[in-house]
N, C-alpha and C positions, 0 to 999 in steps of 0.2 A: 799700097805704101811702098816706097822705094828703099833701097838699102842706103844706109848712112855712110858718110866718109868718117873714118875712125877719129881723125883729129878733131873734126867738127863735133862729133858725138861727145867726145871727151870734154871739149870746151863748153858744151851746152849742159852738162850734168850739173844739177844743183849741188852745192857744197855738201859733203858728207855722203854722197851717193856712191855706190859700188858699181862695178861691171861684172857681169857673168861671162865666163868663157865656156864655149861648148866645142867638144871634139866629137864629130859624128862618126860612129862606127856602124858596121852592118847590123849588129844586134844591140849595141850599147852606145849611149851618149855619155861621154865624160863631162863632168861639170866642175868648173873652177870658179873661184870668187876672189875679187880684188879686195884689198883693204879700203877704208874710206878715204885715204890719202892718194889712192890710185898709184901706189908705189910697188906693192907686192901682191903677187897672185899665189893662191894656195889651192890645192885640190879640195873639192867640196864633196863630191860623191858621183854616183852614176845613175842614169835612168835607163830603163829598158826601152829600146827603140820600138815605137808603137805608131799608131796613127797620129798624124800631126795634131789633131785636136787634143788628144790626151797629153802628148809631149808639150804642147803649148800651154796647157793648163798647169802642168808640173813646173815649167819654167816661170810662168807668171806667179805661181805660189812661192817659189824660191825668191823671186824678185821682191814680192811683197814682204815676205818674212825677213829678208836680209837687207832691204833698202837699196836694191839695185835699180839703176835708172837706164840701163842699156845692156845689150848682149853683143858679144864678139864671137862669131862662128868661124872655126878653122876652115880655110878654103884650100882644098887639096889640088893645087896646080901641079901640072907635070913638071919634071925637072927642067925643061926648057922654058917654063913660064906660061905654057899654053893651057888654056882652060878646056880640058877634055870632058868626057861624059860625066865623070865623078864630080868635077868642079861645077859643071852646069847643074847637076842634080842638087848639089849643096846650095848653090845660089838660089835655085827655085825654092828649096826647103826654107832657107833663111828669109826670103821675101814672104813666104806664107806664114812663117813664125812671127814676123813683124806685124803682119795684118791681124793675126789671131790674138796676139798679146797686147798690141798697141805700144810695145816697147820699140825704141830705135835699135836696129840691128846693123852691124857692120861686119864685113868679111876681113879676115887676116890670113895671109899666106902661112900655111902650116907645113910646107915641104919639110920632110925629114923629122918632124917633131916626134912621131911615134917611134921611129928608128932610134933617135937620140935618147928618148926615154927608156926604151928597151935596153940599149947599151949601158945606160946608167944603172938600171935596175939589176942587170946581170953583174956588171963590174964593181959597183960600189955597194949595192945593197945585197948582192948575192942571193937574189930571190929565185925560187924554183919557177918553172914554167907556169904551174897552176897559180901560184901567188902573183906572178907578173900579170897573168890574164885578168885577175881581179882588180888590179890597180892601174894598168897601163893607160886606159882612156882618161881617167881623172887626172893622172899625172901629165899626160899629153895636153889636156885642156889647160892645165896650169902653166906648162911650158909655153904653149902658144899665147896665152893671155899675158904672160910675163913679157914675152917678146913684143907684143902689141903695146903694152904699157911703157916699156923702155923706149920704143921707137917714137912714141907720141909725147914723151915727157918734155916739158918746157925747159 
């Protein structure tokens, strides 16, 4: 299965379907979920990064439970827009996720999403380092998914 174009993925979703946003970390995967109107992304939770089969089963279960018709995975491009080793690894993981779940998966540029979320959590929420560590990936997933929703809104 190939990766989907995000605009085409969004246009092909059945009415009332949601999108799942994923922020891949080394140990944690942040999960966000859109509303059914595809206007607002919210943090949903986190998954422990594990073997692809287990993570794919968890994502598929979330999709079934929440009525999601597709997945948007944060693509960690370099600041100059080049797809380095981390971006290529994410692309490979996203393609394998699409094959394992049967869900359409698209990539979205996530440059600076974690940094922006950390600044917000420090400046506005005044969270300690330990509390930030528990929420940063799901907040970054929501940040990234919201940017994708905004960019593909008609």
